[in-house]
PDB file with SEQRES, HELIX, SHEET and CRYST1 records, atoms N, CA, C and O in Angstrom:
SEQRES   1 A   79  MET LEU VAL LEU THR ARG LYS ALA ASN GLN SER ILE MET          
SEQRES   2 A   79  ILE GLY ASP SER ILE GLU VAL SER VAL LEU SER VAL LEU          
SEQRES   3 A   79  GLY GLU LYS VAL ARG LEU GLY ILE GLN ALA PRO ARG ASP          
SEQRES   4 A   79  VAL PRO VAL PHE ARG LYS GLU VAL PHE LEU GLU ILE GLN          
SEQRES   5 A   79  ALA GLN ASN VAL GLU ALA ALA GLY SER SER PRO ASP ALA          
SEQRES   6 A   79  LEU ASN GLN ALA LEU GLY ARG GLY GLY ASP ALA ALA GLU          
SEQRES   7 A   79  GLY                                                          
HELIX    1 AA1 LYS A   45  ALA A   59  1                                  15    
HELIX    2 AA2 PRO A   63  ALA A   69  1                                   7    
SHEET    1 AA1 3 SER A  11  ILE A  14  0                                        
SHEET    2 AA1 3 ILE A  18  LEU A  26 -1                                        
SHEET    3 AA1 3 LYS A  29  GLN A  35 -1                                        
CRYST1    1.000    1.000    1.000  90.00  90.00  90.00 P 1           1          
ATOM      1  N   MET A   1       0.816  -1.188   0.006  1.00  0.00           N  
ATOM      2  CA  MET A   1      -0.023  -0.011  -0.023  1.00  0.00           C  
ATOM      3  C   MET A   1       0.927   1.228  -0.014  1.00  0.00           C  
ATOM      4  O   MET A   1       1.899   1.341   0.732  1.00  0.00           O  
ATOM      5  N   LEU A   2       0.541   2.089  -0.885  1.00  0.00           N  
ATOM      6  CA  LEU A   2       1.303   3.409  -0.955  1.00  0.00           C  
ATOM      7  C   LEU A   2       0.543   4.331   0.061  1.00  0.00           C  
ATOM      8  O   LEU A   2      -0.683   4.426   0.008  1.00  0.00           O  
ATOM      9  N   VAL A   3       1.287   5.004   0.982  1.00  0.00           N  
ATOM     10  CA  VAL A   3       0.721   5.942   1.888  1.00  0.00           C  
ATOM     11  C   VAL A   3       1.295   7.355   1.524  1.00  0.00           C  
ATOM     12  O   VAL A   3       2.501   7.547   1.371  1.00  0.00           O  
ATOM     13  N   LEU A   4       0.345   8.323   1.399  1.00  0.00           N  
ATOM     14  CA  LEU A   4       0.788   9.666   1.028  1.00  0.00           C  
ATOM     15  C   LEU A   4       0.107  10.626   1.987  1.00  0.00           C  
ATOM     16  O   LEU A   4      -0.983  10.366   2.495  1.00  0.00           O  
ATOM     17  N   THR A   5       0.769  11.721   2.213  1.00  0.00           N  
ATOM     18  CA  THR A   5       0.192  12.730   3.050  1.00  0.00           C  
ATOM     19  C   THR A   5      -0.166  13.899   2.102  1.00  0.00           C  
ATOM     20  O   THR A   5       0.654  14.366   1.312  1.00  0.00           O  
ATOM     21  N   ARG A   6      -1.418  14.342   2.222  1.00  0.00           N  
ATOM     22  CA  ARG A   6      -1.923  15.507   1.343  1.00  0.00           C  
ATOM     23  C   ARG A   6      -2.632  16.474   2.338  1.00  0.00           C  
ATOM     24  O   ARG A   6      -3.078  16.060   3.408  1.00  0.00           O  
ATOM     25  N   LYS A   7      -2.717  17.704   1.973  1.00  0.00           N  
ATOM     26  CA  LYS A   7      -3.459  18.714   2.624  1.00  0.00           C  
ATOM     27  C   LYS A   7      -4.748  19.079   1.788  1.00  0.00           C  
ATOM     28  O   LYS A   7      -4.891  18.701   0.625  1.00  0.00           O  
ATOM     29  N   ALA A   8      -5.566  19.751   2.387  1.00  0.00           N  
ATOM     30  CA  ALA A   8      -6.718  20.293   1.681  1.00  0.00           C  
ATOM     31  C   ALA A   8      -6.304  20.991   0.332  1.00  0.00           C  
ATOM     32  O   ALA A   8      -5.289  21.686   0.283  1.00  0.00           O  
ATOM     33  N   ASN A   9      -7.044  20.806  -0.669  1.00  0.00           N  
ATOM     34  CA  ASN A   9      -6.750  21.346  -2.022  1.00  0.00           C  
ATOM     35  C   ASN A   9      -5.585  20.733  -2.693  1.00  0.00           C  
ATOM     36  O   ASN A   9      -5.115  21.305  -3.677  1.00  0.00           O  
ATOM     37  N   GLN A  10      -5.065  19.615  -2.259  1.00  0.00           N  
ATOM     38  CA  GLN A  10      -4.018  18.891  -2.881  1.00  0.00           C  
ATOM     39  C   GLN A  10      -4.577  17.576  -3.489  1.00  0.00           C  
ATOM     40  O   GLN A  10      -5.575  17.054  -2.991  1.00  0.00           O  
ATOM     41  N   SER A  11      -3.974  17.063  -4.508  1.00  0.00           N  
ATOM     42  CA  SER A  11      -4.431  15.905  -5.225  1.00  0.00           C  
ATOM     43  C   SER A  11      -3.303  14.838  -5.479  1.00  0.00           C  
ATOM     44  O   SER A  11      -2.105  15.082  -5.328  1.00  0.00           O  
ATOM     45  N   ILE A  12      -3.775  13.726  -5.848  1.00  0.00           N  
ATOM     46  CA  ILE A  12      -2.905  12.661  -6.380  1.00  0.00           C  
ATOM     47  C   ILE A  12      -3.481  12.218  -7.671  1.00  0.00           C  
ATOM     48  O   ILE A  12      -4.683  12.335  -7.912  1.00  0.00           O  
ATOM     49  N   MET A  13      -2.590  11.685  -8.539  1.00  0.00           N  
ATOM     50  CA  MET A  13      -3.071  11.162  -9.807  1.00  0.00           C  
ATOM     51  C   MET A  13      -2.956   9.640  -9.820  1.00  0.00           C  
ATOM     52  O   MET A  13      -1.949   9.125  -9.334  1.00  0.00           O  
ATOM     53  N   ILE A  14      -3.912   8.901 -10.338  1.00  0.00           N  
ATOM     54  CA  ILE A  14      -3.822   7.474 -10.531  1.00  0.00           C  
ATOM     55  C   ILE A  14      -3.868   7.273 -12.039  1.00  0.00           C  
ATOM     56  O   ILE A  14      -4.867   7.538 -12.707  1.00  0.00           O  
ATOM     57  N   GLY A  15      -2.717   6.781 -12.547  1.00  0.00           N  
ATOM     58  CA  GLY A  15      -2.630   6.714 -14.012  1.00  0.00           C  
ATOM     59  C   GLY A  15      -2.727   8.162 -14.646  1.00  0.00           C  
ATOM     60  O   GLY A  15      -2.422   9.177 -14.020  1.00  0.00           O  
ATOM     61  N   ASP A  16      -3.166   8.154 -15.905  1.00  0.00           N  
ATOM     62  CA  ASP A  16      -3.342   9.427 -16.614  1.00  0.00           C  
ATOM     63  C   ASP A  16      -4.633  10.131 -16.442  1.00  0.00           C  
ATOM     64  O   ASP A  16      -4.741  11.326 -16.715  1.00  0.00           O  
ATOM     65  N   SER A  17      -5.639   9.397 -15.985  1.00  0.00           N  
ATOM     66  CA  SER A  17      -6.983   9.980 -15.982  1.00  0.00           C  
ATOM     67  C   SER A  17      -7.789  10.007 -14.731  1.00  0.00           C  
ATOM     68  O   SER A  17      -8.962  10.380 -14.771  1.00  0.00           O  
ATOM     69  N   ILE A  18      -7.199   9.615 -13.579  1.00  0.00           N  
ATOM     70  CA  ILE A  18      -8.010   9.579 -12.330  1.00  0.00           C  
ATOM     71  C   ILE A  18      -7.262  10.584 -11.388  1.00  0.00           C  
ATOM     72  O   ILE A  18      -6.069  10.469 -11.108  1.00  0.00           O  
ATOM     73  N   GLU A  19      -8.039  11.529 -10.950  1.00  0.00           N  
ATOM     74  CA  GLU A  19      -7.419  12.445  -9.936  1.00  0.00           C  
ATOM     75  C   GLU A  19      -8.291  12.385  -8.686  1.00  0.00           C  
ATOM     76  O   GLU A  19      -9.521  12.423  -8.741  1.00  0.00           O  
ATOM     77  N   VAL A  20      -7.600  12.291  -7.572  1.00  0.00           N  
ATOM     78  CA  VAL A  20      -8.243  12.174  -6.266  1.00  0.00           C  
ATOM     79  C   VAL A  20      -7.764  13.481  -5.538  1.00  0.00           C  
ATOM     80  O   VAL A  20      -6.563  13.667  -5.341  1.00  0.00           O  
ATOM     81  N   SER A  21      -8.692  14.358  -5.154  1.00  0.00           N  
ATOM     82  CA  SER A  21      -8.409  15.594  -4.455  1.00  0.00           C  
ATOM     83  C   SER A  21      -8.955  15.531  -3.091  1.00  0.00           C  
ATOM     84  O   SER A  21     -10.027  14.975  -2.852  1.00  0.00           O  
ATOM     85  N   VAL A  22      -8.165  16.145  -2.118  1.00  0.00           N  
ATOM     86  CA  VAL A  22      -8.675  16.369  -0.805  1.00  0.00           C  
ATOM     87  C   VAL A  22      -9.342  17.638  -0.743  1.00  0.00           C  
ATOM     88  O   VAL A  22      -8.711  18.688  -0.860  1.00  0.00           O  
ATOM     89  N   LEU A  23     -10.667  17.597  -0.555  1.00  0.00           N  
ATOM     90  CA  LEU A  23     -11.497  18.834  -0.491  1.00  0.00           C  
ATOM     91  C   LEU A  23     -11.450  19.473   0.785  1.00  0.00           C  
ATOM     92  O   LEU A  23     -11.296  20.693   0.827  1.00  0.00           O  
ATOM     93  N   SER A  24     -11.572  18.757   1.895  1.00  0.00           N  
ATOM     94  CA  SER A  24     -11.479  19.348   3.161  1.00  0.00           C  
ATOM     95  C   SER A  24     -11.162  18.308   4.210  1.00  0.00           C  
ATOM     96  O   SER A  24     -11.362  17.112   4.000  1.00  0.00           O  
ATOM     97  N   VAL A  25     -10.671  18.769   5.333  1.00  0.00           N  
ATOM     98  CA  VAL A  25     -10.375  17.925   6.497  1.00  0.00           C  
ATOM     99  C   VAL A  25     -11.063  18.544   7.707  1.00  0.00           C  
ATOM    100  O   VAL A  25     -10.681  19.627   8.150  1.00  0.00           O  
ATOM    101  N   LEU A  26     -12.093  17.851   8.254  1.00  0.00           N  
ATOM    102  CA  LEU A  26     -12.784  18.424   9.400  1.00  0.00           C  
ATOM    103  C   LEU A  26     -12.725  17.320  10.516  1.00  0.00           C  
ATOM    104  O   LEU A  26     -13.449  16.326  10.439  1.00  0.00           O  
ATOM    105  N   GLY A  27     -11.870  17.509  11.529  1.00  0.00           N  
ATOM    106  CA  GLY A  27     -11.662  16.431  12.523  1.00  0.00           C  
ATOM    107  C   GLY A  27     -11.244  15.211  12.001  1.00  0.00           C  
ATOM    108  O   GLY A  27     -10.189  15.165  11.367  1.00  0.00           O  
ATOM    109  N   GLU A  28     -11.985  14.118  12.194  1.00  0.00           N  
ATOM    110  CA  GLU A  28     -11.616  12.829  11.684  1.00  0.00           C  
ATOM    111  C   GLU A  28     -12.197  12.520  10.327  1.00  0.00           C  
ATOM    112  O   GLU A  28     -11.994  11.428   9.796  1.00  0.00           O  
ATOM    113  N   LYS A  29     -12.930  13.484   9.751  1.00  0.00           N  
ATOM    114  CA  LYS A  29     -13.535  13.346   8.316  1.00  0.00           C  
ATOM    115  C   LYS A  29     -12.736  14.022   7.309  1.00  0.00           C  
ATOM    116  O   LYS A  29     -12.279  15.153   7.476  1.00  0.00           O  
ATOM    117  N   VAL A  30     -12.560  13.274   6.191  1.00  0.00           N  
ATOM    118  CA  VAL A  30     -11.826  13.860   5.112  1.00  0.00           C  
ATOM    119  C   VAL A  30     -12.825  13.780   3.901  1.00  0.00           C  
ATOM    120  O   VAL A  30     -13.399  12.722   3.641  1.00  0.00           O  
ATOM    121  N   ARG A  31     -12.998  14.804   3.246  1.00  0.00           N  
ATOM    122  CA  ARG A  31     -13.857  14.852   2.032  1.00  0.00           C  
ATOM    123  C   ARG A  31     -12.873  14.692   0.771  1.00  0.00           C  
ATOM    124  O   ARG A  31     -11.888  15.409   0.596  1.00  0.00           O  
ATOM    125  N   LEU A  32     -13.243  13.740  -0.013  1.00  0.00           N  
ATOM    126  CA  LEU A  32     -12.411  13.489  -1.219  1.00  0.00           C  
ATOM    127  C   LEU A  32     -13.290  13.758  -2.417  1.00  0.00           C  
ATOM    128  O   LEU A  32     -14.482  13.453  -2.434  1.00  0.00           O  
ATOM    129  N   GLY A  33     -12.620  14.375  -3.477  1.00  0.00           N  
ATOM    130  CA  GLY A  33     -13.255  14.450  -4.780  1.00  0.00           C  
ATOM    131  C   GLY A  33     -12.502  13.507  -5.802  1.00  0.00           C  
ATOM    132  O   GLY A  33     -11.275  13.411  -5.820  1.00  0.00           O  
ATOM    133  N   ILE A  34     -13.288  12.870  -6.590  1.00  0.00           N  
ATOM    134  CA  ILE A  34     -12.630  11.878  -7.539  1.00  0.00           C  
ATOM    135  C   ILE A  34     -13.123  12.265  -8.907  1.00  0.00           C  
ATOM    136  O   ILE A  34     -14.328  12.286  -9.158  1.00  0.00           O  
ATOM    137  N   GLN A  35     -12.174  12.581  -9.822  1.00  0.00           N  
ATOM    138  CA  GLN A  35     -12.409  12.743 -11.170  1.00  0.00           C  
ATOM    139  C   GLN A  35     -11.972  11.592 -11.970  1.00  0.00           C  
ATOM    140  O   GLN A  35     -10.776  11.307 -12.024  1.00  0.00           O  
ATOM    141  N   ALA A  36     -12.904  10.882 -12.622  1.00  0.00           N  
ATOM    142  CA  ALA A  36     -12.451   9.696 -13.357  1.00  0.00           C  
ATOM    143  C   ALA A  36     -13.328   9.655 -14.544  1.00  0.00           C  
ATOM    144  O   ALA A  36     -14.383  10.289 -14.565  1.00  0.00           O  
ATOM    145  N   PRO A  37     -12.888   8.860 -15.625  1.00  0.00           N  
ATOM    146  CA  PRO A  37     -13.665   8.778 -16.903  1.00  0.00           C  
ATOM    147  C   PRO A  37     -14.937   8.055 -16.479  1.00  0.00           C  
ATOM    148  O   PRO A  37     -14.968   7.277 -15.526  1.00  0.00           O  
ATOM    149  N   ARG A  38     -16.043   8.374 -17.284  1.00  0.00           N  
ATOM    150  CA  ARG A  38     -17.281   7.696 -16.974  1.00  0.00           C  
ATOM    151  C   ARG A  38     -17.303   6.230 -16.994  1.00  0.00           C  
ATOM    152  O   ARG A  38     -18.140   5.622 -16.326  1.00  0.00           O  
ATOM    153  N   ASP A  39     -16.377   5.583 -17.766  1.00  0.00           N  
ATOM    154  CA  ASP A  39     -16.339   4.029 -17.887  1.00  0.00           C  
ATOM    155  C   ASP A  39     -15.556   3.484 -16.648  1.00  0.00           C  
ATOM    156  O   ASP A  39     -15.398   2.267 -16.553  1.00  0.00           O  
ATOM    157  N   VAL A  40     -15.106   4.244 -15.786  1.00  0.00           N  
ATOM    158  CA  VAL A  40     -14.455   3.703 -14.518  1.00  0.00           C  
ATOM    159  C   VAL A  40     -15.420   3.876 -13.341  1.00  0.00           C  
ATOM    160  O   VAL A  40     -15.710   4.978 -12.875  1.00  0.00           O  
ATOM    161  N   PRO A  41     -15.883   2.742 -12.909  1.00  0.00           N  
ATOM    162  CA  PRO A  41     -16.876   2.819 -11.723  1.00  0.00           C  
ATOM    163  C   PRO A  41     -16.113   3.230 -10.483  1.00  0.00           C  
ATOM    164  O   PRO A  41     -15.010   2.742 -10.235  1.00  0.00           O  
ATOM    165  N   VAL A  42     -16.703   4.137  -9.692  1.00  0.00           N  
ATOM    166  CA  VAL A  42     -16.219   4.593  -8.421  1.00  0.00           C  
ATOM    167  C   VAL A  42     -17.250   4.316  -7.366  1.00  0.00           C  
ATOM    168  O   VAL A  42     -18.375   4.801  -7.491  1.00  0.00           O  
ATOM    169  N   PHE A  43     -16.948   3.591  -6.368  1.00  0.00           N  
ATOM    170  CA  PHE A  43     -17.884   3.284  -5.277  1.00  0.00           C  
ATOM    171  C   PHE A  43     -17.142   3.355  -3.912  1.00  0.00           C  
ATOM    172  O   PHE A  43     -15.931   3.166  -3.792  1.00  0.00           O  
ATOM    173  N   ARG A  44     -18.037   3.662  -2.849  1.00  0.00           N  
ATOM    174  CA  ARG A  44     -17.447   3.446  -1.490  1.00  0.00           C  
ATOM    175  C   ARG A  44     -17.232   1.992  -1.359  1.00  0.00           C  
ATOM    176  O   ARG A  44     -17.883   1.197  -2.037  1.00  0.00           O  
ATOM    177  N   LYS A  45     -16.313   1.610  -0.484  1.00  0.00           N  
ATOM    178  CA  LYS A  45     -16.035   0.200  -0.363  1.00  0.00           C  
ATOM    179  C   LYS A  45     -17.195  -0.637   0.068  1.00  0.00           C  
ATOM    180  O   LYS A  45     -17.385  -1.724  -0.477  1.00  0.00           O  
ATOM    181  N   GLU A  46     -18.020  -0.177   1.057  1.00  0.00           N  
ATOM    182  CA  GLU A  46     -19.094  -0.933   1.604  1.00  0.00           C  
ATOM    183  C   GLU A  46     -20.125  -1.179   0.508  1.00  0.00           C  
ATOM    184  O   GLU A  46     -20.777  -2.223   0.497  1.00  0.00           O  
ATOM    185  N   VAL A  47     -20.277  -0.240  -0.404  1.00  0.00           N  
ATOM    186  CA  VAL A  47     -21.278  -0.316  -1.509  1.00  0.00           C  
ATOM    187  C   VAL A  47     -20.684  -1.313  -2.591  1.00  0.00           C  
ATOM    188  O   VAL A  47     -21.406  -2.097  -3.207  1.00  0.00           O  
ATOM    189  N   PHE A  48     -19.430  -1.230  -2.760  1.00  0.00           N  
ATOM    190  CA  PHE A  48     -18.706  -2.160  -3.674  1.00  0.00           C  
ATOM    191  C   PHE A  48     -18.809  -3.647  -3.260  1.00  0.00           C  
ATOM    192  O   PHE A  48     -19.039  -4.542  -4.072  1.00  0.00           O  
ATOM    193  N   LEU A  49     -18.624  -3.842  -1.941  1.00  0.00           N  
ATOM    194  CA  LEU A  49     -18.705  -5.204  -1.421  1.00  0.00           C  
ATOM    195  C   LEU A  49     -20.164  -5.771  -1.461  1.00  0.00           C  
ATOM    196  O   LEU A  49     -20.364  -6.958  -1.714  1.00  0.00           O  
ATOM    197  N   GLU A  50     -21.124  -4.934  -1.216  1.00  0.00           N  
ATOM    198  CA  GLU A  50     -22.475  -5.226  -1.344  1.00  0.00           C  
ATOM    199  C   GLU A  50     -22.902  -5.723  -2.776  1.00  0.00           C  
ATOM    200  O   GLU A  50     -23.588  -6.728  -2.965  1.00  0.00           O  
ATOM    201  N   ILE A  51     -22.431  -4.928  -3.721  1.00  0.00           N  
ATOM    202  CA  ILE A  51     -22.685  -5.237  -5.117  1.00  0.00           C  
ATOM    203  C   ILE A  51     -22.036  -6.553  -5.454  1.00  0.00           C  
ATOM    204  O   ILE A  51     -22.653  -7.348  -6.164  1.00  0.00           O  
ATOM    205  N   GLN A  52     -20.838  -6.840  -4.996  1.00  0.00           N  
ATOM    206  CA  GLN A  52     -20.170  -8.109  -5.246  1.00  0.00           C  
ATOM    207  C   GLN A  52     -20.994  -9.214  -4.653  1.00  0.00           C  
ATOM    208  O   GLN A  52     -21.209 -10.224  -5.323  1.00  0.00           O  
ATOM    209  N   ALA A  53     -21.458  -9.087  -3.464  1.00  0.00           N  
ATOM    210  CA  ALA A  53     -22.192 -10.118  -2.759  1.00  0.00           C  
ATOM    211  C   ALA A  53     -23.489 -10.438  -3.550  1.00  0.00           C  
ATOM    212  O   ALA A  53     -23.840 -11.601  -3.743  1.00  0.00           O  
ATOM    213  N   GLN A  54     -24.190  -9.361  -4.003  1.00  0.00           N  
ATOM    214  CA  GLN A  54     -25.344  -9.574  -4.832  1.00  0.00           C  
ATOM    215  C   GLN A  54     -25.088 -10.263  -6.106  1.00  0.00           C  
ATOM    216  O   GLN A  54     -25.913 -11.063  -6.546  1.00  0.00           O  
ATOM    217  N   ASN A  55     -23.961  -9.991  -6.743  1.00  0.00           N  
ATOM    218  CA  ASN A  55     -23.570 -10.608  -7.990  1.00  0.00           C  
ATOM    219  C   ASN A  55     -23.337 -12.101  -7.773  1.00  0.00           C  
ATOM    220  O   ASN A  55     -23.797 -12.940  -8.548  1.00  0.00           O  
ATOM    221  N   VAL A  56     -22.610 -12.411  -6.697  1.00  0.00           N  
ATOM    222  CA  VAL A  56     -22.402 -13.819  -6.425  1.00  0.00           C  
ATOM    223  C   VAL A  56     -23.674 -14.526  -6.143  1.00  0.00           C  
ATOM    224  O   VAL A  56     -23.887 -15.640  -6.624  1.00  0.00           O  
ATOM    225  N   GLU A  57     -24.598 -13.867  -5.317  1.00  0.00           N  
ATOM    226  CA  GLU A  57     -25.901 -14.493  -5.075  1.00  0.00           C  
ATOM    227  C   GLU A  57     -26.647 -14.682  -6.347  1.00  0.00           C  
ATOM    228  O   GLU A  57     -27.252 -15.736  -6.546  1.00  0.00           O  
ATOM    229  N   ALA A  58     -26.636 -13.700  -7.235  1.00  0.00           N  
ATOM    230  CA  ALA A  58     -27.471 -13.837  -8.531  1.00  0.00           C  
ATOM    231  C   ALA A  58     -26.889 -14.846  -9.412  1.00  0.00           C  
ATOM    232  O   ALA A  58     -27.627 -15.477 -10.169  1.00  0.00           O  
ATOM    233  N   ALA A  59     -25.534 -15.068  -9.377  1.00  0.00           N  
ATOM    234  CA  ALA A  59     -24.918 -16.038 -10.165  1.00  0.00           C  
ATOM    235  C   ALA A  59     -25.299 -17.450  -9.762  1.00  0.00           C  
ATOM    236  O   ALA A  59     -25.351 -18.364 -10.586  1.00  0.00           O  
ATOM    237  N   GLY A  60     -25.557 -17.600  -8.506  1.00  0.00           N  
ATOM    238  CA  GLY A  60     -25.964 -18.949  -8.050  1.00  0.00           C  
ATOM    239  C   GLY A  60     -27.417 -19.235  -8.054  1.00  0.00           C  
ATOM    240  O   GLY A  60     -27.855 -20.306  -7.634  1.00  0.00           O  
ATOM    241  N   SER A  61     -28.222 -18.230  -8.555  1.00  0.00           N  
ATOM    242  CA  SER A  61     -29.681 -18.399  -8.650  1.00  0.00           C  
ATOM    243  C   SER A  61     -29.980 -19.291  -9.804  1.00  0.00           C  
ATOM    244  O   SER A  61     -29.296 -19.283 -10.827  1.00  0.00           O  
ATOM    245  N   SER A  62     -31.082 -20.109  -9.611  1.00  0.00           N  
ATOM    246  CA  SER A  62     -31.538 -20.890 -10.813  1.00  0.00           C  
ATOM    247  C   SER A  62     -32.305 -20.057 -11.738  1.00  0.00           C  
ATOM    248  O   SER A  62     -32.749 -18.968 -11.375  1.00  0.00           O  
ATOM    249  N   PRO A  63     -32.489 -20.538 -12.967  1.00  0.00           N  
ATOM    250  CA  PRO A  63     -33.369 -19.757 -13.963  1.00  0.00           C  
ATOM    251  C   PRO A  63     -34.832 -19.760 -13.389  1.00  0.00           C  
ATOM    252  O   PRO A  63     -35.558 -18.791 -13.612  1.00  0.00           O  
ATOM    253  N   ASP A  64     -35.263 -20.799 -12.676  1.00  0.00           N  
ATOM    254  CA  ASP A  64     -36.646 -20.812 -12.135  1.00  0.00           C  
ATOM    255  C   ASP A  64     -36.772 -19.635 -11.106  1.00  0.00           C  
ATOM    256  O   ASP A  64     -37.773 -18.919 -11.106  1.00  0.00           O  
ATOM    257  N   ALA A  65     -35.809 -19.464 -10.291  1.00  0.00           N  
ATOM    258  CA  ALA A  65     -35.832 -18.386  -9.298  1.00  0.00           C  
ATOM    259  C   ALA A  65     -35.854 -17.023  -9.942  1.00  0.00           C  
ATOM    260  O   ALA A  65     -36.508 -16.104  -9.449  1.00  0.00           O  
ATOM    261  N   LEU A  66     -35.126 -16.888 -11.066  1.00  0.00           N  
ATOM    262  CA  LEU A  66     -35.166 -15.667 -11.789  1.00  0.00           C  
ATOM    263  C   LEU A  66     -36.523 -15.414 -12.344  1.00  0.00           C  
ATOM    264  O   LEU A  66     -37.039 -14.310 -12.167  1.00  0.00           O  
ATOM    265  N   ASN A  67     -37.166 -16.386 -13.027  1.00  0.00           N  
ATOM    266  CA  ASN A  67     -38.413 -16.218 -13.594  1.00  0.00           C  
ATOM    267  C   ASN A  67     -39.479 -15.901 -12.502  1.00  0.00           C  
ATOM    268  O   ASN A  67     -40.376 -15.087 -12.721  1.00  0.00           O  
ATOM    269  N   GLN A  68     -39.362 -16.541 -11.364  1.00  0.00           N  
ATOM    270  CA  GLN A  68     -40.252 -16.287 -10.271  1.00  0.00           C  
ATOM    271  C   GLN A  68     -40.130 -14.831  -9.684  1.00  0.00           C  
ATOM    272  O   GLN A  68     -41.103 -14.189  -9.289  1.00  0.00           O  
ATOM    273  N   ALA A  69     -38.821 -14.375  -9.670  1.00  0.00           N  
ATOM    274  CA  ALA A  69     -38.626 -12.978  -9.245  1.00  0.00           C  
ATOM    275  C   ALA A  69     -39.171 -12.000 -10.280  1.00  0.00           C  
ATOM    276  O   ALA A  69     -39.619 -10.917  -9.904  1.00  0.00           O  
ATOM    277  N   LEU A  70     -39.153 -12.322 -11.504  1.00  0.00           N  
ATOM    278  CA  LEU A  70     -39.655 -11.526 -12.545  1.00  0.00           C  
ATOM    279  C   LEU A  70     -41.197 -11.702 -12.790  1.00  0.00           C  
ATOM    280  O   LEU A  70     -41.774 -11.096 -13.693  1.00  0.00           O  
ATOM    281  N   GLY A  71     -41.811 -12.541 -11.958  1.00  0.00           N  
ATOM    282  CA  GLY A  71     -43.261 -12.662 -12.001  1.00  0.00           C  
ATOM    283  C   GLY A  71     -43.674 -13.553 -13.058  1.00  0.00           C  
ATOM    284  O   GLY A  71     -44.877 -13.581 -13.318  1.00  0.00           O  
ATOM    285  N   ARG A  72     -42.813 -14.348 -13.769  1.00  0.00           N  
ATOM    286  CA  ARG A  72     -43.107 -15.198 -14.872  1.00  0.00           C  
ATOM    287  C   ARG A  72     -43.606 -16.532 -14.354  1.00  0.00           C  
ATOM    288  O   ARG A  72     -44.554 -17.078 -14.918  1.00  0.00           O  
ATOM    289  N   GLY A  73     -43.033 -17.061 -13.343  1.00  0.00           N  
ATOM    290  CA  GLY A  73     -43.403 -18.434 -12.829  1.00  0.00           C  
ATOM    291  C   GLY A  73     -43.054 -19.441 -13.729  1.00  0.00           C  
ATOM    292  O   GLY A  73     -42.565 -19.091 -14.803  1.00  0.00           O  
ATOM    293  N   GLY A  74     -43.228 -20.723 -13.473  1.00  0.00           N  
ATOM    294  CA  GLY A  74     -42.989 -21.759 -14.413  1.00  0.00           C  
ATOM    295  C   GLY A  74     -41.557 -22.076 -14.695  1.00  0.00           C  
ATOM    296  O   GLY A  74     -40.652 -21.522 -14.070  1.00  0.00           O  
ATOM    297  N   ASP A  75     -41.340 -22.972 -15.640  1.00  0.00           N  
ATOM    298  CA  ASP A  75     -39.941 -23.465 -15.994  1.00  0.00           C  
ATOM    299  C   ASP A  75     -39.239 -22.529 -16.888  1.00  0.00           C  
ATOM    300  O   ASP A  75     -39.868 -21.912 -17.748  1.00  0.00           O  
ATOM    301  N   ALA A  76     -37.969 -22.389 -16.733  1.00  0.00           N  
ATOM    302  CA  ALA A  76     -37.128 -21.511 -17.558  1.00  0.00           C  
ATOM    303  C   ALA A  76     -37.146 -21.894 -18.997  1.00  0.00           C  
ATOM    304  O   ALA A  76     -36.885 -21.060 -19.864  1.00  0.00           O  
ATOM    305  N   ALA A  77     -37.479 -23.267 -19.310  1.00  0.00           N  
ATOM    306  CA  ALA A  77     -37.452 -23.591 -20.640  1.00  0.00           C  
ATOM    307  C   ALA A  77     -38.771 -23.191 -21.421  1.00  0.00           C  
ATOM    308  O   ALA A  77     -38.840 -23.220 -22.650  1.00  0.00           O  
ATOM    309  N   GLU A  78     -39.771 -22.830 -20.619  1.00  0.00           N  
ATOM    310  CA  GLU A  78     -40.954 -22.293 -21.151  1.00  0.00           C  
ATOM    311  C   GLU A  78     -40.759 -21.003 -21.768  1.00  0.00           C  
ATOM    312  O   GLU A  78     -40.045 -20.183 -21.191  1.00  0.00           O  
ATOM    313  N   GLY A  79     -41.347 -20.701 -22.956  1.00  0.00           N  
ATOM    314  CA  GLY A  79     -41.150 -19.506 -23.620  1.00  0.00           C  
ATOM    315  C   GLY A  79     -42.177 -18.478 -23.298  1.00  0.00           C  
ATOM    316  O   GLY A  79     -42.122 -17.365 -23.820  1.00  0.00           O  
TER     317      GLY A  79                                                      
END                                                                             
């Protein structure tokens, strides 16, 4: 892990296209601004982990469960 010290209004660059700026420091809270291309997803870690968990759960679901969730009922082979 790279550890850097930055003050308010200072930034770091990740590659050529991602800039992370320290907007403010208030007590134990740090406000960050992130500029990244639209095709680069940016999430808080807890949101990212929840998305991953839901993806794993969805990957393990059967086609019947998907059809039931979509209100179709019946067998996945049915059209």
